[in-house]
C-alpha positions in Angstrom: 149.8 115.4 42.6 149.1 115.9 45.8 149.4 113.2 48.3 146.0 113.8 50.1 142.3 113.2 49.2 140.9 116.6 47.6 137.6 117.7 47.9 135.3 119.7 45.6 135.8 123.2 44.4 133.3 125.2 46.6 133.0 127.8 43.2 132.8 124.7 40.8 129.2 125.1 38.6 127.2 122.1 37.3 124.9 122.1 34.7 122.2 120.3 36.5 121.9 121.1 40.1 121.8 118.1 42.6 118.7 117.3 44.4 118.2 116.9 47.8 116.7 113.6 47.6 120.6 112.9 46.3 122.3 113.3 50.1 119.5 110.8 51.7 120.7 107.0 51.2 118.1 104.8 50.3 117.7 102.6 53.5 118.3 105.6 55.8 115.8 105.5 58.8 114.7 109.3 57.8 112.7 107.8 54.8 110.5 105.7 57.4 109.7 108.6 59.0 108.8 110.2 56.1 106.6 107.2 55.0 104.9 106.6 58.2 103.7 110.4 58.9 102.6 110.9 55.6 100.5 107.5 55.7 99.3 108.5 59.4 95.4 109.7 59.4 95.8 112.5 61.8 92.1 113.4 61.6 90.9 112.0 64.9 94.3 112.2 66.9 93.4 115.8 68.2 95.8 118.1 66.6 95.5 121.4 66.6 94.4 122.7 62.7 92.3 125.8 63.3 93.9 128.6 61.2 94.6 132.2 63.0 92.7 135.2 61.9 95.7 136.8 61.6 99.4 136.8 61.0 101.4 133.8 59.7 99.2 130.1 58.6 100.3 127.5 61.2 102.3 124.9 60.3 101.4 121.2 59.1 101.5 118.8 62.0 102.4 116.1 60.0 105.5 118.3 59.1 106.2 118.8 63.3 105.6 115.3 63.8 108.4 114.1 61.6 111.0 117.1 63.3 109.7 115.8 66.9 110.2 112.0 65.8 113.3 112.7 63.8 114.4 114.1 67.3 113.6 111.4 69.5 115.4 108.5 67.0 118.8 110.6 67.3 118.6 111.8 70.6 117.9 115.4 70.0 115.4 116.2 72.8 115.2 120.3 73.2 113.7 122.7 70.8 116.3 125.5 70.5 118.7 122.3 69.2 115.4 120.9 67.1 115.6 124.9 65.7 119.2 124.6 65.2 119.5 121.0 63.4 116.6 122.0 60.9 118.6 124.8 59.1 122.0 123.0 58.9 120.9 119.0 58.9 120.3 117.6 55.2 118.2 115.2 56.4 116.3 117.0 58.2 115.6 119.6 55.2 115.2 117.1 53.1 112.2 115.6 55.6 110.4 118.9 56.5 110.9 120.1 52.7 113.6 122.8 54.0 111.0 124.5 57.1 112.7 125.5 59.6 110.1 126.4 62.1 111.9 128.5 65.9 111.7 126.9 68.7 109.0 128.5 70.3 106.8 127.0 67.7 108.8 123.5 68.0 107.8 123.6 72.3 104.1 124.8 71.6 103.2 122.3 69.4 104.3 119.9 72.2 102.7 121.9 75.2 99.4 122.1 72.7 99.2 118.2 71.9 100.4 116.1 74.6 97.2 113.8 74.2 97.6 113.6 70.3 101.5 113.0 70.3 100.4 110.0 72.5 97.8 108.9 70.2 101.0 109.1 67.4 102.8 106.3 69.8 100.4 103.9 70.0 99.3 104.1 66.5 103.4 103.0 65.7 103.3 100.3 68.1 99.7 98.7 66.2 101.9 99.6 63.3 105.0 97.1 64.4 102.5 94.8 65.5 101.0 94.1 62.1 104.8 93.8 60.8 104.8 91.1 63.7 107.8 93.0 65.2 106.4 92.4 69.0 106.7 89.1 71.0 103.0 90.2 72.7 104.3 87.4 75.5 107.2 88.8 76.9 107.3 92.7 78.4 110.1 94.3 80.7 109.4 97.8 82.4 111.7 99.7 83.8 111.9 103.4 84.9 114.2 106.3 83.9 114.3 109.7 85.8 114.4 112.6 83.2 115.7 115.9 85.0 113.0 118.9 84.5 114.0 122.7 83.8 113.9 123.6 87.5 117.1 124.0 89.4 117.4 122.3 93.1 117.6 125.7 94.4 114.0 126.3 93.1 112.4 123.2 94.6 111.2 122.8 98.2 110.4 120.2 100.4 109.8 120.0 104.3 113.3 118.9 105.1 114.9 121.4 102.5 112.5 124.4 104.0 113.2 123.6 107.6 117.2 123.8 106.3 116.7 127.0 105.0 115.0 128.9 107.3 117.1 127.4 110.3 120.6 128.8 107.7 118.7 132.2 107.0 118.0 132.5 111.1 121.3 131.7 111.7 122.7 133.8 109.6 120.6 136.6 111.3 121.8 136.1 114.7 125.2 135.8 113.3 124.8 139.7 111.8 123.4 140.6 114.9 125.9 139.6 116.7 128.1 141.7 114.7 126.3 144.6 114.7 126.2 144.6 118.8 130.1 144.0 118.4 130.5 146.8 116.1 128.5 149.2 118.5 131.1 148.9 121.1 133.8 149.4 119.4 132.7 152.4 117.3 133.1 151.5 113.7 133.2 153.8 110.7 128.9 154.3 110.4 129.6 152.5 106.4 130.2 149.0 108.4 127.4 149.6 110.2 124.7 150.3 107.5 126.3 147.2 105.4 125.7 144.7 108.2 121.5 146.5 108.7 121.1 146.0 105.0 122.0 142.3 105.0 119.9 141.8 108.1 117.1 143.5 106.7 117.6 141.2 103.7 117.4 138.4 105.1 114.3 139.3 107.3 112.9 139.9 103.7 114.1 136.1 102.6 112.7 134.7 105.7 109.4 136.3 104.8 109.9 135.1 101.0 110.5 131.6 102.3 107.5 131.5 104.8 104.9 132.7 102.3 106.5 129.5 99.9 106.6 127.0 103.1 102.1 127.8 103.4 102.2 127.1 99.4 104.3 123.9 99.7 102.1 122.3 102.6 98.8 123.0 100.8 100.5 120.5 97.8 99.3 116.7 97.7 102.5 115.4 98.6 104.0 119.0 100.0 106.4 119.9 97.4 106.7 122.6 95.4 108.9 123.7 92.4 109.1 127.1 91.0 109.8 127.0 87.2 107.8 123.8 86.4 105.7 123.3 89.4 104.8 119.5 88.0 108.4 118.1 88.7 109.1 116.7 91.9 112.2 115.9 94.1 113.3 112.4 93.5 116.6 110.4 94.2 118.6 109.1 91.0 121.6 107.0 91.3 122.0 108.2 94.8 122.0 111.7 94.4 119.0 114.1 93.9 117.3 115.8 91.0 114.2 117.5 90.4 112.1 116.0 87.2 109.8 113.3 86.4 110.0 109.4 86.8 109.3 108.1 83.1 107.6 104.5 83.1 108.6 102.5 79.8 107.2 99.1 78.6 109.6 97.3 76.1 109.1 94.3 74.0 111.5 91.8 74.5 111.6 90.9 70.6 112.9 94.0 69.3 113.6 96.1 72.2 110.3 98.4 71.1 108.8 100.8 73.5 105.3 99.6 73.7 103.8 101.8 76.2 105.3 104.9 78.1 103.5 107.1 81.3 105.4 110.2 83.6 105.2 110.0 87.1 105.4 112.5 89.5 106.3 109.8 91.9 110.2 109.3 92.7 109.9 105.1 93.4 108.3 102.4 91.7 106.7 100.6 94.0 103.3 101.6 92.8 103.8 101.8 89.1 104.0 97.6 87.9 100.5 97.2 87.3 99.5 100.1 85.7 102.4 100.0 83.2 101.5 96.2 82.5 97.8 96.6 81.6 98.5 99.3 79.6 101.1 96.8 77.5 98.4 94.0 77.9 95.7 96.3 76.4 97.8 97.6 73.6 99.2 94.5 72.4 95.5 93.1 72.9 96.7 89.5 74.1 95.0 87.7 76.5 98.1 86.7 78.8 100.9 88.3 79.2 104.4 87.7 81.0 106.3 91.2 82.8 109.8 91.2 84.5 110.6 94.3 86.6 113.3 95.0 88.9 113.2 94.6 92.9 112.4 98.6 92.6 108.4 97.3 91.6 108.6 94.8 94.6 104.5 95.3 96.1 102.1 92.9 97.2 99.2 94.6 95.6 100.5 95.3 92.2 101.7 91.7 91.7 98.0 90.8 93.1 96.4 92.9 90.4 98.6 91.7 87.9 97.6 88.3 88.7 94.3 89.1 88.5 94.6 90.5 85.2 96.3 87.2 83.6 99.9 89.1 84.0 102.4 86.6 85.0 105.0 89.2 86.8 108.2 88.4 87.5 110.1 90.4 90.0 113.1 90.3 92.4 112.5 90.6 96.0 114.4 92.9 98.0 116.0 92.0 101.1 114.7 94.7 103.7 115.4 92.8 106.6 118.1 94.0 108.9 118.2 90.8 110.5 120.8 89.0 108.7 123.1 92.1 109.1 122.8 91.8 112.8 123.8 88.0 112.4 119.9 86.5 112.7 117.6 84.8 110.2 116.0 86.7 107.9 112.7 85.8 106.6 113.9 83.2 103.9 114.8 80.8 106.2 111.6 79.8 107.4 109.3 77.8 104.8 105.3 78.1 104.2 104.1 75.0 104.8 100.5 75.7 102.6 98.5 72.5 103.6 98.8 73.6 107.2 98.8 76.9 107.2 101.9 77.0 109.4 106.0 78.0 108.9 109.1 76.2 110.0 111.7 77.3 111.4 115.7 76.6 110.8 114.7 75.2 114.3 112.5 72.6 112.9 109.9 74.0 114.9 106.1 75.1 113.4 105.2 78.3 113.6 101.2 78.6 114.2 98.5 81.0 113.3 97.6 82.9 116.0 95.5 86.2 114.3 94.2 88.0 111.7 93.6 91.8 111.9 93.9 94.8 109.2 96.8 96.9 109.7 96.9 99.9 106.9 94.9 98.9 104.7 96.1 94.9 104.9 94.7 92.0 106.1 97.3 90.5 108.2 97.7 87.1 109.8 99.8 86.8 112.7 102.0 83.5 113.1 104.7 82.3 116.2 105.6 79.6 118.3 105.3 78.5 121.9 108.8 76.6 121.8 111.0 79.9 121.1 111.6 80.9 124.5 113.5 77.1 125.2 114.9 77.1 121.4 118.8 76.4 121.8 119.0 79.0 119.0 116.9 81.5 119.9 119.8 83.9 119.8 120.3 83.5 116.1 116.7 84.2 115.2 115.4 86.9 117.7 116.1 88.8 121.0 112.3 89.1 122.2 110.2 86.5 123.8 109.1 85.2 120.3 109.8 85.4 116.8 106.4 86.8 115.0 106.0 86.5 111.1 103.7 88.4 109.2 101.6 87.4 106.2 99.6 89.7 104.3 96.1 88.3 102.8 95.6 91.0 99.6 91.9 89.8 99.2 90.0 91.9 102.0 86.8 89.3 101.4 89.4 86.5 102.8 91.9 84.5 101.1 91.7 83.5 97.6 92.7 79.9 97.8 91.6 79.7 102.0 94.5 77.5 103.4 93.5 74.1 105.0 94.2 75.1 108.3 91.8 75.9 111.3 89.8 78.9 110.1 87.3 80.7 112.6 84.3 82.9 112.4 83.4 84.4 115.3 79.7 86.3 115.6 79.6 88.8 118.3 75.9 89.8 119.5 76.3 93.4 121.3 78.9 92.5 123.8 82.3 94.4 122.3 82.7 96.8 124.9 82.5 93.9 127.7 85.4 91.6 125.5 87.2 94.4 125.4 87.3 94.9 129.4 88.5 91.4 129.1 92.0 91.3 131.5 94.8 89.4 130.8 95.0 87.7 134.2 90.9 86.5 133.7 91.7 85.0 130.5 94.5 83.1 132.2 91.9 81.5 134.7 90.1 78.2 134.7 88.5 76.8 131.6 85.1 76.7 133.3 85.3 80.6 133.6 85.9 81.2 130.4 83.5 79.1 129.1 80.6 80.6 131.3 81.8 83.9 129.7 81.9 83.3 126.0 78.8 80.9 127.0 76.5 83.8 126.5 79.0 86.3 124.1 79.7 84.4 121.2 76.5 83.1 118.6 78.5 80.4 116.6 81.9 79.2 115.0 83.1 77.6 112.1 85.7 75.1 112.1 87.4 72.7 109.7 84.7 69.4 109.6 87.8 67.2 110.3 87.9 68.1 114.0 84.3 66.4 114.2 82.5 69.8 114.0 80.3 70.8 110.8 80.2 74.5 110.1 77.9 76.4 111.9 78.7 74.3 115.2 78.1 75.9 118.3 80.4 77.2 120.8 78.9 75.1 123.4 79.7 72.4 121.2 83.3 73.1 120.6 83.5 73.7 124.6 82.3 70.7 125.8 85.1 69.2 123.9 87.7 71.3 125.3 86.5 70.8 128.5 85.9 67.4 128.6 89.6 67.2 126.8 88.4 65.8 123.6 90.7 65.2 120.3 91.8 68.0 119.0 90.6 70.1 122.0 93.5 72.6 122.1 93.1 73.1 118.6 89.4 74.0 118.7 90.1 75.8 122.1 93.1 77.8 120.7 90.6 78.8 117.3 87.9 79.9 119.4 90.1 82.3 121.1 91.7 83.5 118.0 88.5 84.3 116.2 87.3 86.3 119.2 90.1 88.3 119.4 90.4 88.6 115.8 86.8 90.8 116.2 88.5 92.8 118.4 90.1 96.5 118.1 91.9 96.5 121.5 91.6 95.7 125.2 92.5 96.8 128.7 95.8 95.4 129.5 97.4 95.1 133.2 98.2 98.8 133.0 95.1 100.4 133.1 95.2 101.2 129.4 94.0 100.2 126.0 96.2 97.7 124.3 96.2 96.6 120.7 95.7 92.9 119.4 99.6 92.2 119.5 99.5 92.6 123.3 97.7 89.5 123.7 99.7 86.6 124.2 98.4 83.3 123.0 101.7 80.8 123.8 99.4 79.1 126.4 96.9 77.9 124.3 99.7 75.2 122.9 
């Protein structure tokens, strides 16, 4: 008697042959795939079902779907591996009825039916929702880099192209120098011919790269992939990879993927709102909470989520270099919403100066006139003042205007003359400035608490300034800031047109 467990004899006959169903456990996930696909109505999903005029009939879309879903569930992702598994895997034999499509048929099915497969994923999410498997309240969003079938050598960016052209040019120069050296030493003819052949091949490579450079520069993102045209070079865990950025929205209850999207952009800055809205639409809920890492932090994206009743929790990245230099970063400044001011670590207030549009964003600028005499200035900035910007994402105005002074200045055909205002003239007497503004500004709206109603004329406001009435400095500063916010630039002391931030408003306070 053997001490080891012995198997059955391969040649042993049986009275009743065993069935494939006997090899699949009753609680196997493959049975869930079979029931889900068989009960799925694919008539309106857009699968290609027309029969070919000649040759063998097609495989049924449900059979191919079962094969793909099983592959995704068991991390069998390539068409060639799926072909081998269909021939040897007992569960796949049971699932497909012993059908074994070749790898080309499997790949073509995915290529010809991308939108229909996406709709099948949506139907699965709706089934999970009916079974109460989704929380409908909290979703996590993240991205993964998927490597494409495109090597890094067959992907071209501007930096790569510049580097390769430089390498080829240096190789040509090196071989030409060797040719000159061989001409002087009179080597055997074969060596000279070999060097000439190398130079000719390098020149051909240079011409090929030049043609590829033209194609690369014509692309919208100035990238070119030869094997997989849609793949893009992107950073993945500190190294470069040519592939795709696959975005996923995952339910927090059972970690089921609710929505997914394939992007050619390597970063996640512009993906938050799109994925959150997709998840919200699929879950069919009025409000949704999403969480994401700091790679998704973008003010416009968070603002768009807020406008669609989506609460987004995103970690804010520490992008300032002040902390590394031993200076105060942005987090050390506290925003006082009631006064529309910032409070610095020294206890001083940074007041609102002006507002303008920069790179598609409405920016509000703040600084304090106490910076030059501050005892801890070296820990804050190396310039004359510490400037803080505040982004206003609603270009028509803040969604909830701060109670601080908000001005609206309407210029009456004198923009060019105002742009010629020199800094020395602005620093002149109040009476001279009053006479200038009196004929150029139509009206100004200030806070009612300053004794002026909305629509009060500049004459009324400046009378308070000249008479040194209550709050005169604030009103005067408000007028100038509103006036400057309407300019695109003016002539500085150097005689050149300057940007708005050239203007120094410290003297208003």
